[in-house]
C-alpha positions in Angstrom: 3.0 18.0 1.4 6.7 17.8 2.7 5.6 19.3 6.2 3.0 16.5 6.4 5.4 13.7 5.6 8.0 15.1 8.4 5.2 15.2 10.8 4.4 11.7 10.0 7.6 10.5 10.6 8.0 12.4 13.8 5.1 10.8 15.1 6.0 7.2 14.0 9.3 7.7 15.4 8.0 8.9 19.0 5.8 6.0 18.9 8.5 3.6 18.2 11.1 4.9 20.7 8.5 4.9 23.5 8.4 1.2 23.7 10.8 -0.9 25.6 11.7 -3.4 23.1 13.0 -3.6 19.5 10.1 -6.0 18.4 7.4 -4.1 20.2 8.5 -0.9 18.5 8.6 -2.5 15.1 5.2 -3.9 15.5 3.7 -0.7 16.9 5.2 1.1 13.8 3.7 -1.3 11.4 0.1 -0.4 13.3 0.6 3.2 13.0 1.8 3.0 9.3 -1.0 0.7 7.9 -3.4 3.6 8.9 -1.2 6.6 8.0 0.0 5.5 4.6 -3.6 5.4 3.3 -4.8 8.2 5.4 -2.1 10.3 3.5 -2.9 8.9 0.5 -6.6 10.1 0.7 -5.5 13.8 1.7 -3.2 13.8 -1.1 -5.7 12.5 -3.5 -8.0 15.1 -2.9 -5.3 17.5 -3.2 -4.4 16.3 -6.4 -7.7 15.5 -8.2 -10.5 17.0 -5.7 -13.4 14.6 -5.1 -13.2 12.5 -8.1 -9.2 11.7 -6.6 -10.8 11.1 -3.1 -13.5 9.0 -4.1 -11.5 6.7 -6.3 -8.8 6.4 -3.3 -11.7 5.7 -0.8 -13.1 3.1 -3.1 -9.7 1.4 -3.5 -9.3 1.2 0.5 -12.6 -0.3 0.7 -12.3 -2.8 -2.0 -8.8 -3.8 -0.5 -10.2 -4.4 2.8 -13.1 -6.4 1.7 -10.8 -8.6 -0.8 -8.2 -9.1 2.0 -10.7 -10.2 4.7 -12.6 -12.5 2.1 -9.3 -14.2 1.0 -8.3 -14.4 5.1 -11.5 -16.5 5.8 -11.4 -18.4 2.2 -7.8 -19.6 2.8 -7.4 -19.4 6.4 -3.5 -20.0 6.4 -1.6 -20.3 9.3 0.5 -17.6 10.3 4.3 -18.1 11.8 2.9 -17.7 15.3 0.3 -20.5 15.2 -2.8 -18.7 14.8 -5.1 -18.6 11.5 -6.3 -16.2 8.9 -2.5 -15.1 7.9 -2.9 -14.9 4.2 -2.6 -12.1 2.9 -1.3 -9.7 5.2 -4.2 -7.2 6.0 -1.6 -4.5 7.6 0.5 -4.4 4.3 -2.2 -4.3 1.9 -4.0 -1.4 3.7 -0.4 0.4 3.6 -0.1 -0.6 0.1 -3.2 0.5 -1.2 -2.4 3.9 -0.1 1.0 3.5 -2.0 -1.0 2.5 -5.0 -3.5 5.3 -5.2 -1.1 7.7 -5.1 1.3 5.9 -7.8 -1.7 5.8 -10.0 -2.2 9.5 -10.0 1.0 10.9 -9.4 3.5 8.5 -10.8 6.9 8.3 -9.2 7.5 11.2 -7.1 9.2 11.7 -3.7 5.9 11.2 -2.0 5.1 8.1 -3.8 9.0 6.7 -3.1 8.4 7.5 0.7 5.0 5.7 0.7 6.5 2.7 -0.9 9.3 2.8 1.9 6.7 3.1 4.6 4.8 0.1 2.8 7.8 -2.1 2.8 8.7 -0.9 6.4 4.9 -2.2 7.2 5.5 -5.3 5.8 8.8 -5.8 7.5 7.0 -5.1 10.8 4.6 -8.0 10.1 7.6 -10.6 9.7 9.8 -9.2 12.3 6.7 -9.5 14.8 5.9 -13.1 13.7 2.3 -12.3 12.4 3.4 -13.2 8.8 5.9 -14.6 6.8 7.2 -13.2 3.6 4.9 -14.7 1.3 1.9 -13.3 3.1 3.3 -10.1 3.1 4.1 -10.1 -0.9 0.6 -11.2 -1.4 -0.6 -8.1 0.6 1.7 -5.9 -1.1 0.9 -7.1 -4.6 -2.7 -6.9 -3.7 -2.9 -3.2 -2.2 -0.9 -1.9 -4.6 -2.6 -3.3 -7.7 -6.2 -2.2 -6.6 -4.7 1.1 -5.4 -3.2 1.7 -8.7 -5.9 0.4 -11.3 -8.3 2.5 -9.4 -6.8 5.9 -9.6 -4.8 5.5 -12.7 -7.5 7.0 -15.0 -7.0 10.2 -13.1 -3.3 10.7 -14.3 -3.3 11.1 -18.3 0.1 11.3 -18.1 1.0 7.8 -17.6 -0.4 4.5 -19.0 0.2 0.7 -19.1 -1.0 -1.1 -22.3 -1.1 -4.6 -23.2 -1.7 -5.9 -26.6 -0.2 -7.6 -29.5 2.6 -6.9 -32.1 1.9 -6.7 -36.0 3.6 -10.2 -35.9 1.4 -11.8 -33.1 3.6 -11.4 -30.3 2.4 -10.1 -26.8 3.4 -6.6 -26.1 3.5 -4.6 -22.8 4.1 -0.9 -23.1 4.8 1.5 -20.1 4.4 5.4 -20.8 5.1 8.2 -18.3 5.1 12.0 -19.6 8.0 14.2 -17.6 
């Protein structure tokens, strides 16, 4: 998997350095990462959990795309560049679902940290290129991560998030991760 990450980074770097301006390079990087992050997640999902992982991740990617576009049409928020359908950021939700899928299956690892960074860079590229503001990017980040994580976490028995009530009647949120 390490070789795949380095190859992905080399491709992204070569695409951005081929551009003539910083803004064009950052925008191109976001365009590449919105596809590369979920593609890597599909590969890793199969590697970690065979067909079950691949199926769960593919469904999460589809659900994220459908939800993102339904929200874009329902809300039709303006973008910073003046066009419409800016909420939530589709590029960011696409990258974030890849991050969420791997996080749900593997927990925090070098690969999930790299995908988190790639997802944040995708969001930054959308703000820098004047296609979205931070609120729109944040919504895409939360949407994609949540759908990806909750669609695949059942495949990782070593981690859980539980919500409930204490014996005293207070709300409780518990995280567990086995190392």
